[in-house]
TIDRENRO-865926 format. One record per atom (N, C-alpha, C, O): residue in three letters; atom name; x, z, y. Coordinates in Angstrom, 2 decimals, decimal comma. Atoms other than C-alpha are relative to their C-alpha. Layout:
@vexlo = ala	voti = CA	u = X	w = Z	v = Y $
...
This chain:
@vexlo = met	voti = N	u = -0,40	w = -0,14	v = -1,39 $
@vexlo = met	voti = CA	u = -112,10	w = 45,28	v = -79,18 $
@vexlo = met	voti = C	u = 1,28	w = 0,06	v = -0,49 $
@vexlo = met	voti = O	u = 1,36	w = -0,05	v = -1,72 $
@vexlo = asn	voti = N	u = -1,23	w = 0,10	v = 0,70 $
@vexlo = asn	voti = CA	u = -108,24	w = 45,42	v = -79,56 $
@vexlo = asn	voti = C	u = 0,64	w = 1,53	v = -0,74 $
@vexlo = asn	voti = O	u = -0,04	w = 2,39	v = -0,19 $
@vexlo = pro	voti = N	u = 0,17	w = -1,47	v = 0,31 $
@vexlo = pro	voti = CA	u = -107,05	w = 48,94	v = -81,33 $
@vexlo = pro	voti = C	u = 1,23	w = 0,27	v = 1,10 $
@vexlo = pro	voti = O	u = 1,24	w = 1,42	v = 1,53 $
@vexlo = lys	voti = N	u = -0,68	w = -0,76	v = -0,34 $
@vexlo = lys	voti = CA	u = -103,90	w = 48,89	v = -79,28 $
@vexlo = lys	voti = C	u = -0,17	w = 0,10	v = 1,49 $
@vexlo = lys	voti = O	u = 0,65	w = 0,79	v = 2,09 $
@vexlo = tyr	voti = N	u = 0,84	w = -0,81	v = -0,92 $
@vexlo = tyr	voti = CA	u = -105,86	w = 49,22	v = -76,21 $
@vexlo = tyr	voti = C	u = -0,58	w = 1,30	v = 0,39 $
@vexlo = tyr	voti = O	u = -0,95	w = 2,07	v = -0,49 $
@vexlo = asn	voti = N	u = 1,01	w = -1,39	v = 0,52 $
@vexlo = asn	voti = CA	u = -107,63	w = 52,35	v = -74,59 $
@vexlo = asn	voti = C	u = -1,16	w = -0,97	v = 0,69 $
@vexlo = asn	voti = O	u = -1,18	w = -1,77	v = 1,63 $
@vexlo = his	voti = N	u = 1,41	w = 0,19	v = -0,13 $
@vexlo = his	voti = CA	u = -111,15	w = 51,69	v = -74,74 $
@vexlo = his	voti = C	u = -0,36	w = 0,93	v = 0,78 $
@vexlo = his	voti = O	u = -0,05	w = 2,12	v = 0,90 $
@vexlo = tyr	voti = N	u = 0,91	w = -0,68	v = -0,87 $
@vexlo = tyr	voti = CA	u = -113,52	w = 52,19	v = -72,26 $
@vexlo = tyr	voti = C	u = -1,49	w = -0,28	v = 0,74 $
@vexlo = tyr	voti = O	u = -1,98	w = -1,38	v = 0,99 $
@vexlo = lys	voti = N	u = 1,83	w = 0,18	v = -0,41 $
@vexlo = lys	voti = CA	u = -117,15	w = 52,45	v = -70,96 $
@vexlo = lys	voti = C	u = -0,43	w = 0,34	v = 1,56 $
@vexlo = lys	voti = O	u = -0,24	w = 1,36	v = 2,23 $
@vexlo = ile	voti = N	u = 0,04	w = -0,68	v = -1,35 $
@vexlo = ile	voti = CA	u = -118,43	w = 51,92	v = -67,66 $
@vexlo = ile	voti = C	u = -2,11	w = -1,04	v = 0,25 $
@vexlo = ile	voti = O	u = -2,66	w = -2,09	v = -0,06 $
@vexlo = thr	voti = N	u = 1,03	w = 0,51	v = 0,33 $
@vexlo = thr	voti = CA	u = -121,90	w = 51,90	v = -66,87 $
@vexlo = thr	voti = C	u = -0,17	w = 0,33	v = 1,73 $
@vexlo = thr	voti = O	u = 0,22	w = 1,14	v = 2,57 $
@vexlo = leu	voti = N	u = 0,22	w = 0,00	v = -1,82 $
@vexlo = leu	voti = CA	u = -123,51	w = 50,51	v = -63,48 $
@vexlo = leu	voti = C	u = -1,26	w = 0,35	v = 0,41 $
@vexlo = leu	voti = O	u = -2,13	w = 0,05	v = -0,41 $
@vexlo = glu	voti = N	u = 1,33	w = -0,06	v = -0,20 $
@vexlo = glu	voti = CA	u = -126,56	w = 51,54	v = -61,68 $
@vexlo = glu	voti = C	u = -0,31	w = -0,03	v = 0,72 $
@vexlo = glu	voti = O	u = 0,42	w = 0,54	v = 1,53 $
@vexlo = his	voti = N	u = 0,34	w = 0,61	v = -1,43 $
@vexlo = his	voti = CA	u = -128,70	w = 50,21	v = -58,81 $
@vexlo = his	voti = C	u = -0,27	w = 1,26	v = 0,22 $
@vexlo = his	voti = O	u = -0,82	w = 1,83	v = -0,72 $
@vexlo = thr	voti = N	u = 0,79	w = -1,73	v = -0,87 $
@vexlo = thr	voti = CA	u = -129,57	w = 53,77	v = -56,89 $
@vexlo = thr	voti = C	u = -0,53	w = -0,32	v = 0,70 $
@vexlo = thr	voti = O	u = -1,55	w = 0,37	v = 0,62 $
@vexlo = tyr	voti = N	u = 0,41	w = 0,23	v = -1,07 $
@vexlo = tyr	voti = CA	u = -130,71	w = 52,05	v = -53,72 $
@vexlo = tyr	voti = C	u = -0,08	w = -1,68	v = 0,01 $
@vexlo = tyr	voti = O	u = 0,71	w = -2,44	v = -0,56 $
@vexlo = ser	voti = N	u = 0,17	w = 1,48	v = -0,70 $
@vexlo = ser	voti = CA	u = -132,02	w = 48,56	v = -52,27 $
@vexlo = ser	voti = C	u = -0,43	w = 0,47	v = 1,58 $
@vexlo = ser	voti = O	u = -1,16	w = 1,33	v = 2,08 $
@vexlo = pro	voti = N	u = 0,23	w = -0,44	v = -1,69 $
@vexlo = pro	voti = CA	u = -131,81	w = 48,43	v = -48,54 $
@vexlo = pro	voti = C	u = -1,20	w = -1,33	v = 0,20 $
@vexlo = pro	voti = O	u = -1,88	w = -1,40	v = 1,22 $
@vexlo = lys	voti = N	u = 1,60	w = 1,18	v = -0,55 $
@vexlo = lys	voti = CA	u = -134,68	w = 45,32	v = -48,45 $
@vexlo = lys	voti = C	u = -0,31	w = 0,14	v = -1,56 $
@vexlo = lys	voti = O	u = -0,25	w = -0,71	v = -2,45 $
@vexlo = asn	voti = N	u = 1,66	w = -0,16	v = 1,43 $
@vexlo = asn	voti = CA	u = -137,13	w = 47,47	v = -51,51 $
@vexlo = asn	voti = C	u = -0,17	w = -1,02	v = -0,61 $
@vexlo = asn	voti = O	u = -1,30	w = -1,50	v = -0,73 $
@vexlo = glu	voti = N	u = 0,53	w = 0,28	v = 0,90 $
@vexlo = glu	voti = CA	u = -136,33	w = 45,38	v = -53,75 $
@vexlo = glu	voti = C	u = 0,13	w = 1,25	v = -1,48 $
@vexlo = glu	voti = O	u = 0,42	w = 2,44	v = -1,55 $
@vexlo = thr	voti = N	u = 0,04	w = -1,04	v = 0,99 $
@vexlo = thr	voti = CA	u = -136,74	w = 46,31	v = -57,53 $
@vexlo = thr	voti = C	u = 1,78	w = 0,50	v = -0,28 $
@vexlo = thr	voti = O	u = 2,82	w = -0,12	v = -0,06 $
@vexlo = leu	voti = N	u = -0,88	w = -0,70	v = 0,51 $
@vexlo = leu	voti = CA	u = -134,28	w = 48,72	v = -58,81 $
@vexlo = leu	voti = C	u = 1,22	w = -0,81	v = -1,66 $
@vexlo = leu	voti = O	u = 0,53	w = -0,99	v = -2,67 $
@vexlo = asn	voti = N	u = -0,25	w = 0,91	v = 1,36 $
@vexlo = asn	voti = CA	u = -132,03	w = 46,80	v = -61,92 $
@vexlo = asn	voti = C	u = -0,14	w = 1,17	v = -0,85 $
@vexlo = asn	voti = O	u = -0,28	w = 2,18	v = -0,17 $
@vexlo = leu	voti = N	u = -0,24	w = -0,63	v = 1,46 $
@vexlo = leu	voti = CA	u = -131,93	w = 48,80	v = -65,48 $
@vexlo = leu	voti = C	u = 1,60	w = 0,06	v = 0,07 $
@vexlo = leu	voti = O	u = 2,37	w = -0,80	v = 0,51 $
@vexlo = pro	voti = N	u = -1,86	w = -0,08	v = -0,17 $
@vexlo = pro	voti = CA	u = -128,21	w = 50,03	v = -65,72 $
@vexlo = pro	voti = C	u = 0,53	w = -0,81	v = -0,74 $
@vexlo = pro	voti = O	u = -0,06	w = -1,42	v = -1,63 $
@vexlo = leu	voti = N	u = -0,81	w = 0,91	v = 1,21 $
@vexlo = leu	voti = CA	u = -125,79	w = 48,20	v = -67,41 $
@vexlo = leu	voti = C	u = 1,18	w = 0,61	v = -0,62 $
@vexlo = leu	voti = O	u = 2,06	w = 1,11	v = 0,09 $
@vexlo = ser	voti = N	u = -1,27	w = -0,67	v = 0,17 $
@vexlo = ser	voti = CA	u = -123,27	w = 49,47	v = -69,59 $
@vexlo = ser	voti = C	u = 1,21	w = -1,08	v = -0,50 $
@vexlo = ser	voti = O	u = 1,05	w = -2,27	v = -0,77 $
@vexlo = val	voti = N	u = -1,05	w = 1,36	v = 0,07 $
@vexlo = val	voti = CA	u = -119,94	w = 47,69	v = -70,20 $
@vexlo = val	voti = C	u = 1,01	w = 0,53	v = -0,71 $
@vexlo = val	voti = O	u = 1,82	w = 1,21	v = -0,08 $
@vexlo = asp	voti = N	u = -0,84	w = -0,27	v = 1,19 $
@vexlo = asp	voti = CA	u = -117,90	w = 48,30	v = -73,53 $
@vexlo = asp	voti = C	u = 1,58	w = -0,78	v = 0,46 $
@vexlo = asp	voti = O	u = 1,57	w = -2,01	v = 0,43 $
@vexlo = phe	voti = N	u = -1,31	w = 1,54	v = -0,43 $
@vexlo = phe	voti = CA	u = -113,97	w = 46,52	v = -72,33 $
@vexlo = phe	voti = C	u = 1,30	w = 1,07	v = -0,57 $
@vexlo = phe	voti = O	u = 1,23	w = 2,26	v = -0,86 $
@vexlo = gly	voti = N	u = -1,55	w = -0,27	v = 0,46 $
@vexlo = gly	voti = CA	u = -110,45	w = 47,35	v = -73,37 $
@vexlo = gly	voti = C	u = 1,21	w = -0,05	v = 1,11 $
@vexlo = gly	voti = O	u = 0,66	w = -0,53	v = 2,10 $
@vexlo = asn	voti = N	u = -0,41	w = 0,39	v = -0,90 $
@vexlo = asn	voti = CA	u = -107,72	w = 47,11	v = -71,11 $
@vexlo = asn	voti = C	u = 1,46	w = 0,79	v = -0,31 $
@vexlo = asn	voti = O	u = 1,47	w = 2,00	v = -0,55 $
@vexlo = his	voti = N	u = -1,22	w = -1,10	v = 0,21 $
@vexlo = his	voti = CA	u = -103,51	w = 47,96	v = -71,60 $
@vexlo = his	voti = C	u = 0,64	w = 1,18	v = 0,24 $
@vexlo = his	voti = O	u = 1,54	w = 1,83	v = -0,29 $
@vexlo = asp	voti = N	u = -0,41	w = -1,06	v = -0,98 $
@vexlo = asp	voti = CA	u = -103,48	w = 50,31	v = -69,04 $
@vexlo = asp	voti = C	u = -0,76	w = 1,28	v = 0,09 $
@vexlo = asp	voti = O	u = -1,99	w = 1,31	v = -0,01 $
@vexlo = asn	voti = N	u = 1,16	w = -1,32	v = -0,16 $
@vexlo = asn	voti = CA	u = -104,77	w = 53,83	v = -68,63 $
@vexlo = asn	voti = C	u = -0,09	w = 0,00	v = 1,68 $
@vexlo = asn	voti = O	u = 0,76	w = 0,11	v = 2,56 $
@vexlo = ile	voti = N	u = 0,26	w = 0,36	v = -1,08 $
@vexlo = ile	voti = CA	u = -106,86	w = 53,24	v = -65,87 $
@vexlo = ile	voti = C	u = -0,05	w = 1,15	v = 0,74 $
@vexlo = ile	voti = O	u = 0,33	w = 1,06	v = 1,91 $
@vexlo = phe	voti = N	u = 0,05	w = -1,32	v = -0,91 $
@vexlo = phe	voti = CA	u = -107,42	w = 57,03	v = -64,71 $
@vexlo = phe	voti = C	u = 1,30	w = 0,19	v = 0,36 $
@vexlo = phe	voti = O	u = 1,45	w = 0,74	v = 1,45 $
@vexlo = asn	voti = N	u = -1,42	w = -0,40	v = -0,91 $
@vexlo = asn	voti = CA	u = -103,60	w = 57,30	v = -64,10 $
@vexlo = asn	voti = C	u = 0,53	w = -1,08	v = 1,15 $
@vexlo = asn	voti = O	u = 1,48	w = -0,89	v = 1,91 $
@vexlo = ile	voti = N	u = 0,13	w = 1,19	v = -1,01 $
@vexlo = ile	voti = CA	u = -104,07	w = 53,83	v = -61,98 $
@vexlo = ile	voti = C	u = -0,68	w = 0,59	v = 0,87 $
@vexlo = ile	voti = O	u = -0,02	w = 0,86	v = 1,88 $
@vexlo = ile	voti = N	u = 0,62	w = -0,49	v = -0,93 $
@vexlo = ile	voti = CA	u = -106,90	w = 55,36	v = -60,14 $
@vexlo = ile	voti = C	u = 1,11	w = 1,00	v = 0,78 $
@vexlo = ile	voti = O	u = 1,78	w = 0,82	v = 1,80 $
@vexlo = asp	voti = N	u = -0,95	w = -1,31	v = -1,02 $
@vexlo = asp	voti = CA	u = -104,93	w = 58,69	v = -59,20 $
@vexlo = asp	voti = C	u = 1,00	w = 0,01	v = 0,60 $
@vexlo = asp	voti = O	u = 1,20	w = 0,67	v = 1,62 $
@vexlo = lys	voti = N	u = -1,01	w = 0,87	v = -1,36 $
@vexlo = lys	voti = CA	u = -101,77	w = 56,73	v = -58,06 $
@vexlo = lys	voti = C	u = -0,86	w = -0,38	v = 0,78 $
@vexlo = lys	voti = O	u = -1,07	w = 0,58	v = 1,53 $
@vexlo = leu	voti = N	u = 0,38	w = 0,91	v = -1,27 $
@vexlo = leu	voti = CA	u = -103,70	w = 54,55	v = -55,71 $
@vexlo = leu	voti = C	u = -0,58	w = 1,30	v = 0,64 $
@vexlo = leu	voti = O	u = 0,02	w = 1,81	v = 1,58 $
@vexlo = gln	voti = N	u = 0,56	w = -1,31	v = -0,99 $
@vexlo = gln	voti = CA	u = -105,92	w = 57,67	v = -54,53 $
@vexlo = gln	voti = C	u = 0,98	w = 1,10	v = 0,68 $
@vexlo = gln	voti = O	u = 0,61	w = 1,77	v = 1,65 $
@vexlo = glu	voti = N	u = -1,27	w = -0,51	v = -0,20 $
@vexlo = glu	voti = CA	u = -102,40	w = 59,39	v = -54,22 $
@vexlo = glu	voti = C	u = 0,28	w = -0,99	v = 1,57 $
@vexlo = glu	voti = O	u = 0,09	w = -0,60	v = 2,73 $
@vexlo = arg	voti = N	u = -0,63	w = 1,23	v = -0,87 $
@vexlo = arg	voti = CA	u = -101,11	w = 56,15	v = -52,14 $
@vexlo = arg	voti = C	u = -1,07	w = 0,22	v = 1,17 $
@vexlo = arg	voti = O	u = -0,72	w = 0,53	v = 2,31 $
@vexlo = asn	voti = N	u = 1,13	w = -0,23	v = -1,28 $
@vexlo = asn	voti = CA	u = -104,50	w = 56,43	v = -50,03 $
@vexlo = asn	voti = C	u = 0,18	w = -1,07	v = 0,79 $
@vexlo = asn	voti = O	u = 0,57	w = -0,78	v = 1,92 $
@vexlo = his	voti = N	u = -0,21	w = 1,26	v = -0,52 $
@vexlo = his	voti = CA	u = -104,31	w = 52,55	v = -49,03 $
@vexlo = his	voti = C	u = -1,07	w = 0,24	v = 0,89 $
@vexlo = his	voti = O	u = -0,75	w = 0,75	v = 1,96 $
@vexlo = phe	voti = N	u = 1,15	w = -0,22	v = -0,09 $
@vexlo = phe	voti = CA	u = -107,79	w = 52,77	v = -48,26 $
@vexlo = phe	voti = C	u = -0,53	w = 1,54	v = 1,52 $
@vexlo = phe	voti = O	u = -1,36	w = 1,52	v = 2,43 $
@vexlo = asn	voti = N	u = 0,63	w = -0,74	v = -1,11 $
@vexlo = asn	voti = CA	u = -108,23	w = 55,83	v = -45,98 $
@vexlo = asn	voti = C	u = -1,48	w = 0,51	v = -0,65 $
@vexlo = asn	voti = O	u = -2,47	w = 0,34	v = 0,06 $
@vexlo = asp	voti = N	u = 1,20	w = 0,07	v = 0,62 $
@vexlo = asp	voti = CA	u = -111,07	w = 56,91	v = -48,58 $
@vexlo = asp	voti = C	u = 0,31	w = -0,05	v = -1,85 $
@vexlo = asp	voti = O	u = 0,45	w = -1,02	v = -2,59 $
@vexlo = val	voti = N	u = -0,29	w = -0,19	v = 1,28 $
@vexlo = val	voti = CA	u = -110,46	w = 58,25	v = -51,95 $
@vexlo = val	voti = C	u = -1,02	w = -0,72	v = -0,96 $
@vexlo = val	voti = O	u = -0,50	w = -1,29	v = -1,91 $
@vexlo = asn	voti = N	u = 0,72	w = 0,74	v = 0,61 $
@vexlo = asn	voti = CA	u = -113,66	w = 56,73	v = -53,41 $
@vexlo = asn	voti = C	u = 0,23	w = -2,00	v = -0,09 $
@vexlo = asn	voti = O	u = -0,09	w = -2,79	v = -0,98 $
@vexlo = gln	voti = N	u = 0,05	w = 1,25	v = -0,10 $
@vexlo = gln	voti = CA	u = -112,95	w = 53,31	v = -52,33 $
@vexlo = gln	voti = C	u = 1,58	w = -0,33	v = -1,13 $
@vexlo = gln	voti = O	u = 1,77	w = -1,13	v = -2,05 $
@vexlo = ser	voti = N	u = -0,81	w = 0,07	v = 1,12 $
@vexlo = ser	voti = CA	u = -109,92	w = 53,66	v = -54,13 $
@vexlo = ser	voti = C	u = 0,30	w = 0,14	v = -1,28 $
@vexlo = ser	voti = O	u = 1,31	w = -0,34	v = -1,80 $
@vexlo = ala	voti = N	u = 0,88	w = 0,31	v = 1,31 $
@vexlo = ala	voti = CA	u = -111,42	w = 54,19	v = -57,32 $
@vexlo = ala	voti = C	u = -0,01	w = -0,55	v = -0,25 $
@vexlo = ala	voti = O	u = 0,81	w = -0,99	v = -1,05 $
@vexlo = glu	voti = N	u = 0,37	w = 1,70	v = 0,07 $
@vexlo = glu	voti = CA	u = -112,97	w = 51,25	v = -57,11 $
@vexlo = glu	voti = C	u = 0,02	w = -1,11	v = 0,30 $
@vexlo = glu	voti = O	u = -0,77	w = -2,03	v = 0,14 $
@vexlo = phe	voti = N	u = -1,10	w = 1,02	v = 0,10 $
@vexlo = phe	voti = CA	u = -110,46	w = 49,25	v = -56,24 $
@vexlo = phe	voti = C	u = 1,08	w = 0,08	v = -1,51 $
@vexlo = phe	voti = O	u = 1,55	w = -0,69	v = -2,35 $
@vexlo = ala	voti = N	u = -0,61	w = -0,06	v = 1,67 $
@vexlo = ala	voti = CA	u = -108,78	w = 50,48	v = -59,17 $
@vexlo = ala	voti = C	u = -0,39	w = -0,91	v = -1,52 $
@vexlo = ala	voti = O	u = 0,36	w = -1,59	v = -2,23 $
@vexlo = ile	voti = N	u = 0,52	w = 0,42	v = 1,05 $
@vexlo = ile	voti = CA	u = -111,51	w = 49,55	v = -61,89 $
@vexlo = ile	voti = C	u = -0,34	w = -0,97	v = 0,28 $
@vexlo = ile	voti = O	u = -0,76	w = -1,75	v = -0,58 $
@vexlo = gly	voti = N	u = 0,63	w = 1,61	v = 0,27 $
@vexlo = gly	voti = CA	u = -112,42	w = 46,61	v = -60,42 $
@vexlo = gly	voti = C	u = 1,14	w = -1,05	v = 0,11 $
@vexlo = gly	voti = O	u = 0,78	w = -2,22	v = -0,01 $
@vexlo = leu	voti = N	u = -0,86	w = 0,27	v = 0,22 $
@vexlo = leu	voti = CA	u = -108,86	w = 45,58	v = -60,28 $
@vexlo = leu	voti = C	u = 0,75	w = -0,19	v = -1,03 $
@vexlo = leu	voti = O	u = 1,46	w = -1,19	v = -1,14 $
@vexlo = lys	voti = N	u = 0,11	w = 0,16	v = 1,14 $
@vexlo = lys	voti = CA	u = -108,31	w = 46,49	v = -63,60 $
@vexlo = lys	voti = C	u = -0,94	w = -0,62	v = -0,98 $
@vexlo = lys	voti = O	u = -0,40	w = -1,36	v = -1,81 $
@vexlo = met	voti = N	u = 0,68	w = 1,21	v = 0,62 $
@vexlo = met	voti = CA	u = -111,16	w = 44,79	v = -65,27 $
@vexlo = met	voti = C	u = -0,11	w = -1,38	v = 0,55 $
@vexlo = met	voti = O	u = -0,53	w = -2,27	v = -0,19 $
@vexlo = phe	voti = N	u = -0,56	w = 1,81	v = -0,47 $
@vexlo = phe	voti = CA	u = -110,48	w = 41,43	v = -63,41 $
@vexlo = phe	voti = C	u = 1,03	w = -0,49	v = -0,47 $
@vexlo = phe	voti = O	u = 1,03	w = -1,54	v = -1,11 $
@vexlo = ser	voti = N	u = -0,50	w = 0,34	v = 0,60 $
@vexlo = ser	voti = CA	u = -107,60	w = 41,50	v = -64,15 $
@vexlo = ser	voti = C	u = 0,78	w = -0,11	v = -1,45 $
@vexlo = ser	voti = O	u = 1,86	w = -0,54	v = -1,84 $
@vexlo = glu	voti = N	u = -0,44	w = 0,43	v = 1,62 $
@vexlo = glu	voti = CA	u = -107,61	w = 41,64	v = -67,85 $
@vexlo = glu	voti = C	u = -0,59	w = -0,84	v = -0,66 $
@vexlo = glu	voti = O	u = -0,14	w = -1,26	v = -1,72 $
@vexlo = val	voti = N	u = 0,30	w = 0,97	v = -0,06 $
@vexlo = val	voti = CA	u = -109,71	w = 39,40	v = -67,89 $
@vexlo = val	voti = C	u = 0,49	w = -1,61	v = -0,18 $
@vexlo = val	voti = O	u = 0,48	w = -2,48	v = -1,04 $
@vexlo = met	voti = N	u = -0,87	w = 1,21	v = -0,54 $
@vexlo = met	voti = CA	u = -107,85	w = 36,82	v = -65,91 $
@vexlo = met	voti = C	u = 0,92	w = 0,00	v = -1,06 $
@vexlo = met	voti = O	u = 1,23	w = -1,03	v = -1,66 $
@vexlo = leu	voti = N	u = -1,45	w = 0,62	v = 0,83 $
@vexlo = leu	voti = CA	u = -104,84	w = 37,83	v = -68,18 $
@vexlo = leu	voti = C	u = -0,27	w = -0,57	v = -1,87 $
@vexlo = leu	voti = O	u = 0,62	w = -1,00	v = -2,61 $
@vexlo = arg	voti = N	u = 0,02	w = 0,38	v = 1,22 $
@vexlo = arg	voti = CA	u = -106,60	w = 37,05	v = -71,60 $
@vexlo = arg	voti = C	u = -1,02	w = -1,37	v = 0,29 $
@vexlo = arg	voti = O	u = -1,99	w = -1,57	v = -0,44 $
@vexlo = asn	voti = N	u = 0,70	w = 0,97	v = -0,14 $
@vexlo = asn	voti = CA	u = -108,03	w = 33,91	v = -70,15 $
@vexlo = asn	voti = C	u = 0,63	w = -0,93	v = 0,93 $
@vexlo = asn	voti = O	u = -0,02	w = -1,83	v = 1,46 $
@vexlo = lys	voti = N	u = -0,40	w = 0,77	v = -0,89 $
@vexlo = lys	voti = CA	u = -104,84	w = 32,52	v = -67,97 $
@vexlo = lys	voti = C	u = 0,23	w = -1,29	v = -0,01 $
@vexlo = lys	voti = O	u = 0,81	w = -1,88	v = 0,90 $
@vexlo = tyr	voti = N	u = -0,35	w = 1,23	v = -0,22 $
@vexlo = tyr	voti = CA	u = -104,90	w = 29,27	v = -69,27 $
@vexlo = tyr	voti = C	u = -1,60	w = -0,75	v = 0,65 $
@vexlo = tyr	voti = O	u = -1,62	w = -1,86	v = 1,17 $
@vexlo = asn	voti = N	u = 0,80	w = 0,09	v = -1,06 $
@vexlo = asn	voti = CA	u = -108,25	w = 29,08	v = -67,70 $
@vexlo = asn	voti = C	u = -0,20	w = -0,90	v = 1,16 $
@vexlo = asn	voti = O	u = -0,20	w = -0,27	v = 2,22 $
@vexlo = pro	voti = N	u = 0,02	w = 0,88	v = -1,39 $
@vexlo = pro	voti = CA	u = -108,65	w = 25,90	v = -65,00 $
@vexlo = pro	voti = C	u = -0,43	w = 0,81	v = 1,49 $
@vexlo = pro	voti = O	u = -0,26	w = 0,37	v = 2,62 $
@vexlo = leu	voti = N	u = 1,31	w = -0,60	v = -0,99 $
@vexlo = leu	voti = CA	u = -111,11	w = 28,87	v = -62,99 $
@vexlo = leu	voti = C	u = 1,97	w = 0,60	v = 0,56 $
@vexlo = leu	voti = O	u = 2,08	w = 0,56	v = 1,79 $
@vexlo = phe	voti = N	u = -0,82	w = -1,24	v = -0,33 $
@vexlo = phe	voti = CA	u = -107,38	w = 31,04	v = -62,61 $
@vexlo = phe	voti = C	u = 1,02	w = -1,09	v = 0,38 $
@vexlo = phe	voti = O	u = 2,04	w = -0,50	v = 0,73 $
@vexlo = glu	voti = N	u = -1,15	w = 0,50	v = 0,20 $
@vexlo = glu	voti = CA	u = -105,07	w = 28,33	v = -62,36 $
@vexlo = glu	voti = C	u = 1,25	w = 0,08	v = 1,61 $
@vexlo = glu	voti = O	u = 2,48	w = 0,12	v = 1,70 $
@vexlo = glu	voti = N	u = -0,05	w = -0,26	v = -1,62 $
@vexlo = glu	voti = CA	u = -104,67	w = 28,66	v = -58,31 $
@vexlo = glu	voti = C	u = 0,55	w = 1,20	v = 0,13 $
@vexlo = glu	voti = O	u = 1,74	w = 1,41	v = 0,36 $
@vexlo = leu	voti = N	u = -0,30	w = -1,54	v = 0,23 $
@vexlo = leu	voti = CA	u = -104,85	w = 32,38	v = -58,58 $
@vexlo = leu	voti = C	u = 1,00	w = 0,65	v = -0,48 $
@vexlo = leu	voti = O	u = 1,57	w = 1,64	v = -0,04 $
@vexlo = leu	voti = N	u = -1,26	w = -0,96	v = 1,63 $
@vexlo = leu	voti = CA	u = -102,46	w = 33,53	v = -61,36 $
@vexlo = leu	voti = C	u = 1,08	w = 0,34	v = 1,26 $
@vexlo = leu	voti = O	u = 1,29	w = 1,45	v = 1,74 $
@vexlo = pro	voti = N	u = -1,20	w = -0,24	v = -0,82 $
@vexlo = pro	voti = CA	u = -99,51	w = 32,77	v = -58,88 $
@vexlo = pro	voti = C	u = -0,13	w = 1,50	v = 1,32 $
@vexlo = pro	voti = O	u = 0,47	w = 2,57	v = 1,47 $
@vexlo = ala	voti = N	u = -0,16	w = -1,26	v = -0,86 $
@vexlo = ala	voti = CA	u = -100,52	w = 34,86	v = -56,05 $
@vexlo = ala	voti = C	u = -0,62	w = 1,42	v = -0,21 $
@vexlo = ala	voti = O	u = -0,66	w = 2,49	v = 0,40 $
@vexlo = phe	voti = N	u = 0,51	w = -1,84	v = 0,47 $
@vexlo = phe	voti = CA	u = -102,13	w = 37,60	v = -57,89 $
@vexlo = phe	voti = C	u = 1,27	w = 0,64	v = -0,78 $
@vexlo = phe	voti = O	u = 1,15	w = 1,76	v = -1,29 $
@vexlo = lys	voti = N	u = -1,25	w = -0,51	v = 0,37 $
@vexlo = lys	voti = CA	u = -98,64	w = 38,18	v = -59,11 $
@vexlo = lys	voti = C	u = 0,75	w = 0,61	v = 0,60 $
@vexlo = lys	voti = O	u = 1,39	w = 1,63	v = 0,36 $
@vexlo = asp	voti = N	u = -0,71	w = -0,44	v = -1,30 $
@vexlo = asp	voti = CA	u = -97,28	w = 38,47	v = -56,24 $
@vexlo = asp	voti = C	u = -1,06	w = 1,37	v = 1,08 $
@vexlo = asp	voti = O	u = -0,75	w = 2,33	v = 1,79 $
@vexlo = phe	voti = N	u = 0,82	w = -1,18	v = -0,19 $
@vexlo = phe	voti = CA	u = -99,95	w = 40,61	v = -55,24 $
@vexlo = phe	voti = C	u = 0,30	w = 1,61	v = -0,67 $
@vexlo = phe	voti = O	u = 0,52	w = 2,69	v = -0,12 $
@vexlo = met	voti = N	u = -0,55	w = -1,33	v = 0,97 $
@vexlo = met	voti = CA	u = -99,20	w = 43,19	v = -58,10 $
@vexlo = met	voti = C	u = 1,39	w = 0,75	v = 0,25 $
@vexlo = met	voti = O	u = 1,67	w = 1,93	v = 0,45 $
@vexlo = lys	voti = N	u = -1,24	w = -0,63	v = -1,03 $
@vexlo = lys	voti = CA	u = -95,62	w = 43,07	v = -56,91 $
@vexlo = lys	voti = C	u = 0,21	w = 0,92	v = 0,97 $
@vexlo = lys	voti = O	u = 0,97	w = 1,87	v = 0,80 $
@vexlo = lys	voti = N	u = 0,16	w = -0,93	v = -0,70 $
@vexlo = lys	voti = CA	u = -96,39	w = 44,64	v = -53,86 $
@vexlo = lys	voti = C	u = -0,67	w = 0,81	v = -0,10 $
@vexlo = lys	voti = O	u = -0,32	w = 1,91	v = 0,35 $
@vexlo = leu	voti = N	u = 0,26	w = -1,69	v = 0,10 $
@vexlo = leu	voti = CA	u = -98,76	w = 46,95	v = -54,79 $
@vexlo = leu	voti = C	u = 0,45	w = 0,92	v = -0,83 $
@vexlo = leu	voti = O	u = 0,24	w = 2,13	v = -0,91 $
@vexlo = lys	voti = N	u = -0,86	w = -1,41	v = 0,44 $
@vexlo = lys	voti = CA	u = -96,57	w = 48,28	v = -56,88 $
@vexlo = lys	voti = C	u = 1,29	w = -0,25	v = 0,08 $
@vexlo = lys	voti = O	u = 2,05	w = -0,55	v = -0,85 $
@vexlo = gly	voti = N	u = -1,10	w = -0,81	v = -0,95 $
@vexlo = gly	voti = CA	u = -93,89	w = 48,98	v = -54,51 $
@vexlo = gly	voti = C	u = -0,55	w = 0,76	v = 0,99 $
@vexlo = gly	voti = O	u = 0,04	w = 1,30	v = 1,93 $
@vexlo = gly	voti = N	u = 0,59	w = -0,91	v = -1,01 $
@vexlo = gly	voti = CA	u = -96,04	w = 50,66	v = -52,75 $
@vexlo = gly	voti = C	u = -0,41	w = 0,04	v = 1,83 $
@vexlo = gly	voti = O	u = -0,27	w = 0,77	v = 2,81 $
@vexlo = val	voti = N	u = -0,01	w = -0,07	v = -1,71 $
@vexlo = val	voti = CA	u = -97,14	w = 49,08	v = -49,71 $
@vexlo = val	voti = C	u = -0,84	w = 0,46	v = 0,57 $
@vexlo = val	voti = O	u = -0,79	w = 0,48	v = 1,80 $
């Protein structure tokens, strides 16, 4: 993991299944990010785009995990069409829409 990045560990627990499927075992992922994700969560919760602080936290975590992978793999054809739109989206989000 990059020593210049913030290091995180996230654990996903499957706590309920509406179809009574077997619950999956917890999954932990270690990852790095150039941003302090907790600061981003705080900012998004203050802006309250979704009228729900939990959704703001979900959004921040998902966005930062996704965007970091995309940036590290920006030449992957999978992201070719998404990258320009994502840049516009981030400008809009940072502008405080």
